[in-house]
Biotite code that builds the C-alpha atoms (Angstrom):
import biotite.structure as struc

atoms = struc.array([
    struc.Atom([-19.400, -10.788, -0.421], chain_id="A", res_id=1, res_name="UNK", atom_name="CA", element="C"),
    struc.Atom([-18.939, -14.244, -1.903], chain_id="A", res_id=2, res_name="UNK", atom_name="CA", element="C"),
    struc.Atom([-16.699, -15.038, -4.855], chain_id="A", res_id=3, res_name="UNK", atom_name="CA", element="C"),
    struc.Atom([-18.084, -17.555, -7.350], chain_id="A", res_id=4, res_name="UNK", atom_name="CA", element="C"),
    struc.Atom([-16.205, -20.380, -9.067], chain_id="A", res_id=5, res_name="UNK", atom_name="CA", element="C"),
    struc.Atom([-12.434, -20.009, -9.474], chain_id="A", res_id=6, res_name="UNK", atom_name="CA", element="C"),
    struc.Atom([-12.493, -16.225, -8.863], chain_id="A", res_id=7, res_name="UNK", atom_name="CA", element="C"),
    struc.Atom([-10.570, -14.743, -5.934], chain_id="A", res_id=8, res_name="UNK", atom_name="CA", element="C"),
    struc.Atom([-11.186, -11.339, -4.348], chain_id="A", res_id=9, res_name="UNK", atom_name="CA", element="C"),
    struc.Atom([-7.922, -9.747, -3.176], chain_id="A", res_id=10, res_name="UNK", atom_name="CA", element="C"),
    struc.Atom([-6.677, -6.499, -1.684], chain_id="A", res_id=11, res_name="UNK", atom_name="CA", element="C"),
    struc.Atom([-3.447, -5.177, -3.192], chain_id="A", res_id=12, res_name="UNK", atom_name="CA", element="C"),
    struc.Atom([-0.485, -4.851, -0.825], chain_id="A", res_id=13, res_name="UNK", atom_name="CA", element="C"),
    struc.Atom([1.627, -1.804, -1.673], chain_id="A", res_id=14, res_name="UNK", atom_name="CA", element="C"),
    struc.Atom([5.281, -2.559, -1.066], chain_id="A", res_id=15, res_name="UNK", atom_name="CA", element="C"),
    struc.Atom([8.651, -0.986, -1.683], chain_id="A", res_id=16, res_name="UNK", atom_name="CA", element="C"),
    struc.Atom([10.647, -3.011, -4.159], chain_id="A", res_id=17, res_name="UNK", atom_name="CA", element="C"),
    struc.Atom([14.405, -3.056, -3.718], chain_id="A", res_id=18, res_name="UNK", atom_name="CA", element="C"),
    struc.Atom([16.832, -4.304, -6.350], chain_id="A", res_id=19, res_name="UNK", atom_name="CA", element="C"),
    struc.Atom([19.798, -6.562, -5.530], chain_id="A", res_id=20, res_name="UNK", atom_name="CA", element="C"),
    struc.Atom([22.051, -3.504, -5.586], chain_id="A", res_id=21, res_name="UNK", atom_name="CA", element="C"),
    struc.Atom([19.892, -1.718, -3.003], chain_id="A", res_id=22, res_name="UNK", atom_name="CA", element="C"),
    struc.Atom([18.026, 0.727, -5.243], chain_id="A", res_id=23, res_name="UNK", atom_name="CA", element="C"),
    struc.Atom([14.354, 1.317, -4.456], chain_id="A", res_id=24, res_name="UNK", atom_name="CA", element="C"),
    struc.Atom([12.030, 1.180, -7.460], chain_id="A", res_id=25, res_name="UNK", atom_name="CA", element="C"),
    struc.Atom([9.530, 4.000, -7.844], chain_id="A", res_id=26, res_name="UNK", atom_name="CA", element="C"),
    struc.Atom([5.802, 3.221, -7.942], chain_id="A", res_id=27, res_name="UNK", atom_name="CA", element="C"),
    struc.Atom([5.896, 3.965, -11.682], chain_id="A", res_id=28, res_name="UNK", atom_name="CA", element="C"),
    struc.Atom([8.685, 1.410, -12.236], chain_id="A", res_id=29, res_name="UNK", atom_name="CA", element="C"),
    struc.Atom([6.923, -1.127, -10.021], chain_id="A", res_id=30, res_name="UNK", atom_name="CA", element="C"),
    struc.Atom([3.792, -0.836, -12.191], chain_id="A", res_id=31, res_name="UNK", atom_name="CA", element="C"),
    struc.Atom([5.824, -2.304, -15.043], chain_id="A", res_id=32, res_name="UNK", atom_name="CA", element="C"),
    struc.Atom([6.311, -5.565, -13.148], chain_id="A", res_id=33, res_name="UNK", atom_name="CA", element="C"),
    struc.Atom([3.989, -8.368, -14.190], chain_id="A", res_id=34, res_name="UNK", atom_name="CA", element="C"),
    struc.Atom([3.182, -9.821, -10.765], chain_id="A", res_id=35, res_name="UNK", atom_name="CA", element="C"),
    struc.Atom([1.447, -8.114, -7.841], chain_id="A", res_id=36, res_name="UNK", atom_name="CA", element="C"),
    struc.Atom([1.381, -8.983, -4.139], chain_id="A", res_id=37, res_name="UNK", atom_name="CA", element="C"),
    struc.Atom([-2.052, -9.172, -2.478], chain_id="A", res_id=38, res_name="UNK", atom_name="CA", element="C"),
    struc.Atom([-3.982, -10.519, 0.500], chain_id="A", res_id=39, res_name="UNK", atom_name="CA", element="C"),
    struc.Atom([-6.897, -12.849, -0.198], chain_id="A", res_id=40, res_name="UNK", atom_name="CA", element="C"),
    struc.Atom([-10.176, -11.411, 1.047], chain_id="A", res_id=41, res_name="UNK", atom_name="CA", element="C"),
    struc.Atom([-12.485, -14.112, -0.297], chain_id="A", res_id=42, res_name="UNK", atom_name="CA", element="C"),
    struc.Atom([-11.598, -17.219, -2.341], chain_id="A", res_id=43, res_name="UNK", atom_name="CA", element="C"),
    struc.Atom([-14.236, -18.501, -4.763], chain_id="A", res_id=44, res_name="UNK", atom_name="CA", element="C"),
    struc.Atom([-16.468, -21.490, -4.117], chain_id="A", res_id=45, res_name="UNK", atom_name="CA", element="C"),
    struc.Atom([-14.352, -23.757, -6.387], chain_id="A", res_id=46, res_name="UNK", atom_name="CA", element="C"),
    struc.Atom([-10.908, -22.596, -5.202], chain_id="A", res_id=47, res_name="UNK", atom_name="CA", element="C"),
    struc.Atom([-9.128, -25.473, -3.467], chain_id="A", res_id=48, res_name="UNK", atom_name="CA", element="C"),
    struc.Atom([-5.580, -24.398, -2.546], chain_id="A", res_id=49, res_name="UNK", atom_name="CA", element="C"),
    struc.Atom([-5.878, -20.717, -1.635], chain_id="A", res_id=50, res_name="UNK", atom_name="CA", element="C"),
    struc.Atom([-7.485, -19.699, 1.658], chain_id="A", res_id=51, res_name="UNK", atom_name="CA", element="C"),
    struc.Atom([-8.782, -16.458, 3.133], chain_id="A", res_id=52, res_name="UNK", atom_name="CA", element="C"),
    struc.Atom([-5.978, -14.201, 4.522], chain_id="A", res_id=53, res_name="UNK", atom_name="CA", element="C"),
    struc.Atom([-3.285, -15.920, 2.376], chain_id="A", res_id=54, res_name="UNK", atom_name="CA", element="C"),
    struc.Atom([-0.688, -13.625, 0.826], chain_id="A", res_id=55, res_name="UNK", atom_name="CA", element="C"),
    struc.Atom([-0.272, -14.311, -2.884], chain_id="A", res_id=56, res_name="UNK", atom_name="CA", element="C"),
    struc.Atom([1.460, -13.074, -6.022], chain_id="A", res_id=57, res_name="UNK", atom_name="CA", element="C"),
    struc.Atom([-0.747, -13.051, -9.123], chain_id="A", res_id=58, res_name="UNK", atom_name="CA", element="C"),
    struc.Atom([-0.555, -11.974, -12.771], chain_id="A", res_id=59, res_name="UNK", atom_name="CA", element="C"),
    struc.Atom([-2.045, -8.487, -12.610], chain_id="A", res_id=60, res_name="UNK", atom_name="CA", element="C"),
    struc.Atom([-2.568, -8.401, -16.388], chain_id="A", res_id=61, res_name="UNK", atom_name="CA", element="C"),
    struc.Atom([-5.258, -11.059, -15.962], chain_id="A", res_id=62, res_name="UNK", atom_name="CA", element="C"),
    struc.Atom([-7.238, -9.251, -13.259], chain_id="A", res_id=63, res_name="UNK", atom_name="CA", element="C"),
    struc.Atom([-9.595, -6.319, -12.885], chain_id="A", res_id=64, res_name="UNK", atom_name="CA", element="C"),
    struc.Atom([-10.387, -3.816, -10.153], chain_id="A", res_id=65, res_name="UNK", atom_name="CA", element="C"),
    struc.Atom([-13.823, -3.017, -8.726], chain_id="A", res_id=66, res_name="UNK", atom_name="CA", element="C"),
    struc.Atom([-15.275, -0.974, -5.909], chain_id="A", res_id=67, res_name="UNK", atom_name="CA", element="C"),
    struc.Atom([-17.467, -3.123, -3.658], chain_id="A", res_id=68, res_name="UNK", atom_name="CA", element="C"),
    struc.Atom([-19.131, -1.590, -0.606], chain_id="A", res_id=69, res_name="UNK", atom_name="CA", element="C"),
    struc.Atom([-16.889, 1.472, -0.954], chain_id="A", res_id=70, res_name="UNK", atom_name="CA", element="C"),
    struc.Atom([-13.679, -0.584, -0.918], chain_id="A", res_id=71, res_name="UNK", atom_name="CA", element="C"),
    struc.Atom([-11.377, -1.055, -3.907], chain_id="A", res_id=72, res_name="UNK", atom_name="CA", element="C"),
    struc.Atom([-10.715, -4.757, -4.519], chain_id="A", res_id=73, res_name="UNK", atom_name="CA", element="C"),
    struc.Atom([-9.161, -6.754, -7.318], chain_id="A", res_id=74, res_name="UNK", atom_name="CA", element="C"),
    struc.Atom([-10.624, -9.907, -8.850], chain_id="A", res_id=75, res_name="UNK", atom_name="CA", element="C"),
    struc.Atom([-8.312, -12.567, -10.236], chain_id="A", res_id=76, res_name="UNK", atom_name="CA", element="C"),
    struc.Atom([-8.610, -16.276, -10.945], chain_id="A", res_id=77, res_name="UNK", atom_name="CA", element="C"),
    struc.Atom([-6.938, -19.224, -9.274], chain_id="A", res_id=78, res_name="UNK", atom_name="CA", element="C"),
    struc.Atom([-5.013, -20.105, -12.446], chain_id="A", res_id=79, res_name="UNK", atom_name="CA", element="C"),
    struc.Atom([-3.350, -16.654, -12.406], chain_id="A", res_id=80, res_name="UNK", atom_name="CA", element="C"),
    struc.Atom([-1.872, -17.092, -8.925], chain_id="A", res_id=81, res_name="UNK", atom_name="CA", element="C"),
    struc.Atom([1.815, -17.969, -9.154], chain_id="A", res_id=82, res_name="UNK", atom_name="CA", element="C"),
    struc.Atom([2.914, -17.997, -5.476], chain_id="A", res_id=83, res_name="UNK", atom_name="CA", element="C"),
    struc.Atom([1.201, -18.480, -2.119], chain_id="A", res_id=84, res_name="UNK", atom_name="CA", element="C"),
    struc.Atom([3.325, -17.262, 0.787], chain_id="A", res_id=85, res_name="UNK", atom_name="CA", element="C"),
])
């Protein structure tokens, strides 16, 4: 699998989200958050900063999900990545 241009193939990382007061958010509440944590599977040919295996946060409203070779992956673009960990 090879991503083209500024596209990035990522795998979503499911995580428990805890508030400052110690409450755990449910999966339903977490879906309301704008940004999603993911691991980069394959950066596109024109992506310069983000590398394979990086952990990122991206705007999930600007992405889409596909099934490639039986695996569910998400496609986003470099401009929609807000943090590289």
